[in-house]
N, C-alpha and C positions, 0 to 999 in steps of 0.2 A: 504494500500500500504506500502511495506517495502523496505528499501534500506540501503546502507552503511555497508556492511559486517556484518550484523546481529546485529548492535548496535543501530539501530534507526528505529522506525516505524513512518512514516508520520502521520498515523491515531492517534497514541498516542500523538504525538507532538501537533496536532490540538486539540485533546481533552483537554489537559492541558492548551493550549493557551486560549481556550474558558473560562476557569475558572479563568484567571489571575486577573481580576478586583475584584473578590470575595475571593481571596486566603487568605487575611489577616483578613477576617471577622471571629471572633471567633465562631460564630454559623452558618457560611456559609457552602459551600460544602466541605471545608477542615477541618471542626470541629474535626473529629477524629484525624487528624494529630496534630492539636493544642493541644489536650489533651495528645497525646502520646509524643510530642516533648520534654518536660522537662526530661522524662525518657531517651529518646534516647540520648540527649545531655549530660546528666549526666553520663551515662554508658560509653560514648566515652571519655569525658574529664578525668574521673577517671583513664584512661589507658594511658594518655599522659604525657610526661615529660614537664616541664615548667621551663624556656622558651623553646619553640620549635624552632629548627633551620630551618626556612622556613615556607612556607604557607601550610595550609590544602586545598586540592582540594576537593570541594563538587560537585560531578557529579550528574546531574539531580536535581539541587538545587531548581527548580521551582521558586517561588517568595521569597525564602530565609528563610523559617522557621528555618531550622537547621543552615544555614550559619550565621544568625544573632545571634542565641544562642551561637554558638561557638565563634564568635567575642566578644560577651559580656563577655564570660568567659576568655578573654584575648589572644585569638589565632588569628593570621592573616589568613584570609580565602579568597580563590578565589572560587566563585560560578559559575558553568558552566551549561548551559542548552541550548538545541536546540530550545526551545519554546521562541521566541523573546518577545512575549507579557508578559510572565511570568517574564523574565529578566527585562523588563521595569518596571513592578510592584515592583520587588525586589529593584531596584534602587530608585524608588520613596519612598518606605517605609524606606529605610536606610538613606535618606537625613536628615542632621542635627544631626545625632546621633554620629558623629565623631568616627566611629568604624573602626578597622583595617580590612576592608572588601571591596572587589571589585567584580564586576560581569562581565561575558562575555557570549555573545550568541554564541554558536558553539557546535562542536562535540568533543569527546575525541580524535578522530583521528587528529584533528587540533593541539591539544596540543602535541601529540606524534610526529607529523611531525616536530614540532619546537624544539624537543629535550629537552623540559622542564620536569623535574621530581620532585616529591613531597615526603616529609617524611611521610605524612599522606594523605590518600584518603578516602572519604566517598561516599557511594552510597546507600542511604536509600530509601526503597520502590521504587526501580527503576528496578531491574533485572527481576521482574515479568512482566515488560512492554516491554522488548526488544525481537526482533525476535529470537536471538540465544544467550542464556545465557552463553554458553561456550566461544564464541568469545568475548562477553562483558567482562567476567572475565579475559581473556587473555589481553585485552586492559587495564583493570584496573591494572594488574600486570606490564604491560609495562610502565605505567606512574608513577609507584611507585618506589621510590629510593631503592637501596639495604639496607636492614635493616629496611625498613619502615613498616608501619601498614596500613592495609585496613579494613574498617568497612562496612559490608553489612547487611541490614535488609530486610526481605521479609516475605512471608506467606508460611506456610507448606501446601503441597497438601494432606490434610487429610479430612476425613468425617466431622470432627468438623469445619474445616475452610470452607468447602462447605456450611454447615448449618448456620454458624454464620457470617463469613467474607464476604461471597458472597450473599447467599439468604437472610439471616437475615438483614445484614447491608444495602444492596442495594434495596431489594424489600419489606421487611416487616417493618423495622424500619426507612428506608429512611435516614440512616446516611450518605450514599454516593450516588452520582448520579448513576443511573442504568447503567451498562456497564463499570464501573470503572475498574473492574478486570475480568480476564478470568481465571476460576479456574484451567483449565488444564495447565496454565503457572505458577502456584504456584510450589515451589521447596522444597522437603523434605530436612531437614538439612544434612542427610548423603549424599544425591546427591550433594548438594552445596559444601560440604567438598571435595568430590571426584573431582568435576569440578575444584575447586580451586587448588587441588594438581596437576592436569594436567597443570595448569597455573603457577606452581612453587611456590605456596603459601601453608602455613600450618596453621591450626586452632590454635589460641592461647587462645581463650575464646569464650563462647557462653552463651546465656541466653534467656529465654522466656520473652515476654512482654505481661502481662495479665491485663485485665481490671477488676477493682474492682467496681462492680455496687453500692455497699453500700457507698463507699467514692467518687465515680465518678472520680476515678483516675486510671492511669496505674501504674503498679508496676513490678519490676523485679521478675521473678519466674524461676522454673526449668521446667515449662511446655512449651515445644517447639511445641505443636501440632497445634497452630494457628499462632500467630505473634512471630517472634524471630529475634535476632541480633547475628552476629558473627564477631569476630576479626580475621584477618589473618596476618601472618608475612611473609616477603620476606627475604630470606637469604642475609646476608651482602656480 
């Protein structure tokens, strides 16, 4: 079931809510994100001014893997997710760490309606789970301050991603729960750039995120055929 102008699928919210209690288990269902997260956080923070005037809005934050990493790097962060159980798990995990970090259960439309804008917005591994990516990008642009930066990561809709990120990861190696991704919802980089341009955003940087099986680590690469991340700027 899908609702809310293309930015939210109730089925996807329920799927990730069900994973909330195991989100922070390093070898649990979110293990691939745990391994990828240092690269994602580093790639983003390398492109941010410090101190940052305002909070980072982390859309679709889940139980807070990226939000915590950004807060530990010294940035103030607001994590937003429609999955209430995931937000509850995020709050529990952050307790006692004294981080510049807060969480909120809700939708991006709620933030837009309040008139709040942010200098930096992140939406990592989210856009492939929404009903209408174009509408979602438009909402991301709306919540971004003029002159701000948006970071989006997702999966390319390629034969390699079908074989590795979908069939291999979910059904052969069992790295992710079966049904985590729908391959036809993956987005080629050129298509993402075009959709972003329609939302008033321009690409400022991009990189592939490739897994090195010999070191067991993710690394930045020029290969955007499977996982990739993009930065977008909004005109001042």
